[in-house]
VOGUVEX-224973 format. One record per residue (C-alpha): residue in three letters; x, y, z. Coordinates in steps of 0.05 Angstrom, whole numbers, plus 5000, padded with zeros to 4 digits. Example, Ala and Ser with C-alpha at 12.3 -4.5 7.8 and 13.67 -1.06 7.14 Angstrom:
ALA524649105156/SER527349795143/
//
This chain:
MET475545215164/ALA482545595139/VAL487245875201/THR486346575161/ASP479046595166/GLU477946955233/VAL484747365227/PRO482948015243/LEU486248475193/ILE489549165193/ASP489149415120/GLN496249735129/HIS496350135061/CYS490550345012/HIS486750914989/ALA480351204990/VAL473650914950/LEU470151294897/ALA463351694934/ARG458851534864/ASP456351044819/PRO461650874762/ASP459550844687/ARG461850194657/ASP468350554620/GLU470150764689/PHE469450064728/ALA473249664672/GLY478750254676/GLY478950054755/LEU480349324736/THR487449524707/GLU494249964724/ALA494150154636/ALA492350914646/ALA487750774591/ALA482550204584/GLY484150194511/THR480949674472/ARG481849024514/ASP477348584551/ARG478748794624/TRP474748384653/HIS478947824610/SER483947814662/SER485547424739/LEU483348094769/GLY477048094726/LEU475447244748/ALA476747494815/VAL471147994815/ARG467147444784/ARG468647014834/TRP469247224901/CYS465548014904/ALA458347684857/PRO455947304916/VAL456848004969/LEU451748354924/ASP447047684927/LEU448847374848/PRO451146704840/ALA459146554832/HIS462346694768/ALA456447204745/ALA456647554680/PRO460348264673/GLU453848574650/ASP449348194698/TYR455048474760/LEU454849154731/ASP447749184729/ARG446448894799/ARG451649394823/ALA447750014789/GLU441049724817/LEU443949734889/GLY448250324888/TRP455550574898/ARG453550614968/GLU451249984990/VAL456149634950/THR461249954981/ASP458049775048/ARG457248995036/LEU464048945011/LEU468249325058/ARG464648975121/ALA465948315089/THR473148425095/GLY474048285166/VAL479449035166/GLU479049265238/ARG483549875222/TRP485050205158/PHE492250645142/VAL489351145082/ASP494251425029/THR490552075026/GLY496652324974/TYR491552014921/ALA483252024919/PRO478151914880/SER472952604872/PRO468852514897/GLY472152014953/LEU470251545022/GLU475351385060/PRO474150585083/GLY475150785163/GLU467651215152/VAL464250555125/CYS467550015178/GLY473350035221/ALA477550605242/GLY481551015197/HIS487451235195/GLU492351725153/VAL498651595117/VAL501652215094/ARG505552265029/VAL511852615033/GLU511452914964/GLN504353194972/VAL506453665035/MET512753874992/GLU508954094936/GLY504254404982/VAL508754855007/ALA512555134947/GLY507555624934/ARG507856004999/PRO516256155014/ASP520256654984/SER526556314981/PRO529355634965/ALA530955635045/ALA524255745073/VAL521455195024/LEU525854665069/ASP524455065129/ALA516255065115/PHE517454285091/ARG519954105160/ASP514254495194/GLU508654245142/LEU511653475159/ARG511953505227/ASP504853775223/ARG501953285192/ALA505552755222/ALA503252895293/GLY496252585271/ALA499252095220/VAL500251295226/ALA504951325172/LEU509251695118/LYS509951495043/THR513651714992/VAL512351504913/VAL519951734896/ALA519551034850/TYR515151504803/ARG518751944808/SER525651964796/GLY525551124818/LEU528650844883/ASP536651004874/VAL536851434939/PRO542951584971/GLY544351375030/GLU547552005057/CYS542452635061/PRO544353115011/SER547153735042/ASP541354395066/ARG545954745011/ASP545154224956/ALA537554204977/GLU537254944964/GLN539454924905/ALA535654484876/ALA529754794906/GLN531655434865/ALA530955024800/TRP524554694813/LEU520955324840/ARG523055614771/SER521055104732/GLY513955194767/GLY515254864832/THR508854334815/ARG510253564812/LEU517553454857/THR521453024807/ASP529453374822/PRO533352714852/VAL537753174896/LEU531053494926/HIS526852894928/ALA533152464962/TRP532453055015/THR525352955038/ILE525952275045/HIS531452385089/GLU527652865127/ALA521652425137/ILE525851875159/ARG528152385218/VAL520952535231/GLY519051865228/ALA524051625277/GLU521552255322/LEU515052025319/GLY515151305314/LEU512451335245/PRO515050815197/LEU516251105122/GLN512450725067/PHE516550654992/HIS511450494931/THR516149934907/GLY515349424840/PHE508249444803/GLY504350044789/ASP500750424733/ASP505250614675/ASP507851304703/LEU513150894735/ASP518650504697/LEU519749794717/ARG526149774713/GLU527050334760/VAL522950134822/ASP526649464847/PRO526749534921/LEU534949234917/LEU536350014885/LEU535250294963/THR541449754994/ASP545450365004/PHE539450775041/LEU538350165081/ARG544450035100/CYS545650745124/THR538350895156/ARG539050235194/ASP540650515263/SER536251165248/GLY529650865297/ALA525950945240/ALA522750375206/VAL521650205130/VAL515349975096/LEU516649695020/LEU510249584986/HIS507449184937/CYS514348924913/TRP511448474856/PRO514748194808/PHE521448414863/HIS518248024919/ARG523347564933/ASN528548214930/ALA524348534982/ALA524247845025/TYR531747935022/LEU531848675045/ALA527648485096/HIS532447895117/VAL538748275127/PHE536148955152/ASP531048855223/HIS528949575204/VAL524849405133/SER518349025131/VAL514948835063/ASP507348715044/ILE505648514975/GLY498848914976/LEU496749074907/THR499048394884/LEU494547844900/PRO488348134858/TYR493248154792/VAL496747494798/GLY489946994801/VAL492746294826/ARG498746394827/ALA497946894889/ASP499546104934/ASP506746184902/VAL507246904910/LEU505946894991/GLY510846294989/GLU516246644963/ALA515547244990/LEU515646865058/GLU522546415036/LEU527446895065/ALA522547475093/PRO522547405180/PHE515047175184/ASP515247815246/SER516448205181/VAL511048075131/LEU504948535127/TYR497648575103/SER495249155052/SER489849074994/ASP492149724957/GLY485249784955/ASN483850464914/VAL477450714881/LEU474150094874/PRO471349794940/GLU471449034900/LEU478949174910/HIS478849214975/HIS475748624991/LEU479848274948/GLY485848354982/ALA482348105041/VAL478847545012/LEU484147264963/TRP489447445034/ARG485146945071/HIS484446425018/HIS490846374986/PHE495146485050/GLY490145965092/ARG491745505025/LEU498745565032/LEU498645475114/ASP494444935109/SER499544535062/TRP504644685108/LEU500644375168/ALA499843705123/GLU507843655103/ASP508643795180/VAL512744435175/LEU510344785233/ASP503544615277/VAL497444885292/ASP499245355345/THR505245715299/ALA500745785241/GLU495546095281/ARG500846515303/LEU503746685239/ALA496746855204/PHE495247285259/GLY501847685255/VAL500847815185/GLY494547965177/ALA494648475241/GLU499948415301/ASN506748595254/ALA502949195234/ALA500449305298/ARG507849345336/LEU509949785279/HIS503950275305/PRO504750165384/ARG499950865388/LEU494350425366/GLY494849845416/ARG494249105395/PRO488648835342/THR483348455372/ALA485047625368/ARG479947185354/
//
């Protein structure tokens, strides 16, 4: 038995699942970050192999069942039974759910098992207030008020600036005057999708202030994602000035996902005490290389700064794979360290429990500690 097998998990970043049966093309689309499925066989990938290996047995199929058999069995059981089986098998006690994007209709993982907590996306808040006030200054005031109201019941804040203007966020907050001018131009253009870099930077700095006041970390999407981002602009090293200027703010920053920049993210966690990293989203996609990716993330990152997440979205298979592959590959990595006498069993168990749950709990003291097993 690996030291990770019985670790309770806090999935500190995920999304809702689709609350209906997907058709076969929709399911294939869920196996890629590409916007369109295209002509490629999305099952013919590391993620497709992982579904067949690890999800099929949960649905009473043999490991490596053919895709057609898997989809037939999924349809036979129905989405609710499939979702229930896959999520309950994760061993996740708490789900931190980014409500800024959700399938329709959607079901939050905490409605199936464990406890669910909201992660508030700051862009959604700004875009939601844009149509209400009658002046740019009123937009900024409405954003401040709405963000604090939403944050009061949340577990974390999140920004997707990576998708909008990249991660080169200035260390100093733009002035209210500059933010008002940017808001005026944005409102004139329709005030829908927030892309203005000045106004976006202002919202992020406001989120840091709110996070510091309420004890909420601010999560940044970094690295790998769908084709709506420019991978050249989402290296977390671009946040260096921002992190340097916010190191004494009292707010924590979490760098999400990170691949292929996970070593860069680990460096930032090494030099900035308020920075934590996860490689959620990554493990199901990198296949047998997951041991190496986990090891590379742990080269420089302090062990207390590394967090677990799945970034599961739409398909409950992704939530399930995030957990089962973390247990499998992190367990193999720790087993290899034990075999090489790098650490003792007690330290390995502490490391597994820390990454799986305790480090996230430390960032969210209002939730209490996870249950050690």
